C-alpha positions in Angstrom: -63.2 -30.9 -14.0 -61.9 -28.7 -16.9 -61.9 -25.6 -14.6 -59.9 -27.5 -12.0 -57.3 -28.5 -14.6 -57.1 -25.0 -16.0 -56.7 -23.5 -12.5 -54.0 -26.1 -11.7 -52.1 -25.4 -14.9 -52.2 -21.6 -14.3 -50.9 -22.1 -10.7 -48.0 -24.2 -12.0 -47.3 -21.8 -14.9 -47.3 -18.7 -12.7 -45.5 -20.5 -9.9 -42.6 -21.3 -12.3 -42.2 -17.6 -13.0 -42.6 -16.4 -9.4 -38.9 -17.2 -8.7 -37.6 -15.3 -11.7 -35.6 -12.2 -10.7 -33.5 -9.5 -12.3 -31.0 -7.0 -10.8 -28.8 -4.3 -12.2 -25.4 -3.4 -10.7 -24.2 -0.1 -9.2 -20.5 0.4 -8.3 -19.4 0.6 -4.7 -19.5 4.4 -4.6 -23.1 4.4 -5.9 -22.1 6.7 -8.8 -22.0 4.3 -11.8 -24.8 2.1 -13.0 -23.3 -0.7 -15.1 -24.8 -1.6 -18.5 -25.4 -5.3 -17.8 -27.9 -7.0 -15.5 -28.6 -10.5 -14.3 -31.8 -12.4 -15.0 -32.2 -15.7 -13.3 -34.6 -18.2 -11.8 -34.0 -20.6 -8.9 -35.6 -23.9 -8.2 -36.6 -25.6 -5.0 -33.3 -27.3 -4.7 -31.4 -24.0 -4.6 -30.0 -24.1 -8.1 -30.1 -20.8 -10.0 -29.6 -20.3 -13.7 -30.2 -17.5 -16.3 -28.1 -15.0 -18.1 -26.2 -11.7 -17.8 -27.8 -9.3 -20.3 -25.0 -7.7 -22.3 -26.8 -7.0 -25.5 -29.3 -4.3 -24.6 -27.2 -1.5 -23.2 -23.6 -2.9 -23.4 -23.8 -3.3 -27.2 -22.4 -6.8 -27.1 -23.4 -9.4 -29.7 -24.1 -12.1 -27.0 -25.5 -12.5 -23.5 -23.6 -14.7 -21.1 -24.9 -17.7 -19.2 -25.0 -17.8 -15.4 -25.4 -20.8 -13.2 -25.0 -21.3 -9.5 -26.6 -22.2 -6.3 -28.0 -20.6 -3.1 -25.4 -19.6 -0.6 -24.8 -17.6 2.5 -21.8 -15.4 3.1 -21.1 -14.3 6.7 -20.4 -10.8 7.7 -16.7 -10.0 8.1 -15.8 -11.7 4.8 -16.4 -10.2 1.3 -18.0 -6.8 1.0 -21.5 -8.3 0.2 -22.9 -10.8 2.6 -26.1 -12.5 3.6 -28.3 -15.0 1.9 -28.0 -15.0 -1.9 -26.7 -16.9 -4.9 -23.2 -17.6 -6.0 -22.7 -18.2 -9.7 -20.2 -18.5 -12.5 -20.7 -16.0 -15.3 -19.5 -16.5 -18.9 -19.1 -12.7 -19.3 -15.5 -12.8 -20.7 -16.3 -15.3 -23.3 -19.4 -13.3 -24.3 -17.3 -10.1 -24.5 -14.6 -11.7 -26.6 -16.9 -13.8 -28.7 -14.7 -16.9 -28.1 -13.3 -19.0 -25.3 -11.1 -16.8 -23.2 -10.0 -19.0 -20.3 -11.1 -16.2 -17.9 -13.7 -16.7 -15.2 -16.1 -14.2 -13.5 -17.7 -15.5 -10.3 -20.4 -13.5 -8.4 -22.1 -13.6 -5.1 -25.4 -11.7 -5.3 -28.1 -11.1 -2.7 -31.6 -11.8 -3.7 -33.0 -8.4 -2.6 -32.2 -5.0 -4.0 -30.3 -2.4 -2.1 -32.0 0.6 -0.5 -32.0 3.9 -2.2 -32.2 7.4 -0.7 -34.6 10.2 -1.8 -32.0 11.3 -4.3 -31.9 7.9 -6.0 -28.5 6.9 -4.7 -27.9 3.4 -3.2 -27.2 3.3 0.5 -26.7 0.5 3.1 -25.0 -2.8 2.6 -23.5 -3.9 -0.7 -25.6 -6.3 -2.8 -23.0 -8.1 -4.9 -19.3 -9.0 -5.1 -17.4 -10.6 -7.9 -14.0 -12.1 -8.4 -12.1 -12.6 -11.7 -9.4 -15.1 -12.6 -8.0 -17.3 -15.3 -7.7 -21.1 -16.0 -4.1 -20.8 -14.9 -5.1 -19.8 -11.4 -4.3 -16.1 -11.7 -6.5 -13.8 -9.6 -7.2 -10.5 -11.3 -9.1 -8.7 -8.6 -12.7 -8.1 -7.5 -15.5 -5.6 -7.9 -18.5 -5.0 -5.7 -21.4 -2.6 -5.2 -25.2 -2.2 -4.9 -28.1 -3.9 -6.6 -31.2 -2.3 -8.1 -34.3 -4.3 -9.0 -34.8 -4.9 -12.7 -33.0 -3.7 -15.8 -30.8 -0.5 -15.6 -32.4 2.8 -16.3 -30.9 3.7 -19.7 -30.7 7.4 -18.8 -28.4 6.4 -15.9 -26.1 3.8 -17.5 -22.5 5.1 -17.6 -20.6 5.0 -20.9 -17.6 4.1 -18.8 -19.0 0.6 -18.3 -19.0 -0.3 -22.0 -15.3 0.6 -22.3 -14.1 -1.4 -19.3 -14.4 -4.6 -21.4 -15.0 -3.7 -25.0 -17.0 -6.3 -27.0 -14.9 -7.8 -29.8 
């Protein structure tokens, strides 16, 4: 009986972590690896939550929360499409260390992009994000490729940490 309980507990424990995923972001040209990466888990009802890691390579004092849900985007719309997750990201508040009134929303696939023999991403884009403010202003978008896991520190571009400097 004790063995059955232990095995059951281990299955539940490892099952909870089975849906945890992390992806790093490449730009659309496949030339810049951004310093941040997403780490999230999704549950059986399609809700995903986690954080955008900004502390390790971006030198920010805070990570930002992400929360969203499973979604599908059809081809012919945004640059990234397919089955994935759409989520709100508190990245601006984390960068500024206070409420900013700015919003970053991302659609991310749940599979990494393909990479050629030279290590460059190829094929369809893996993510697209839009930015705006509480007043309804649209600032623009950004999109690119996904790599599995945290960024390789040797490839992270210094450009990415100056795009939005941590305050």
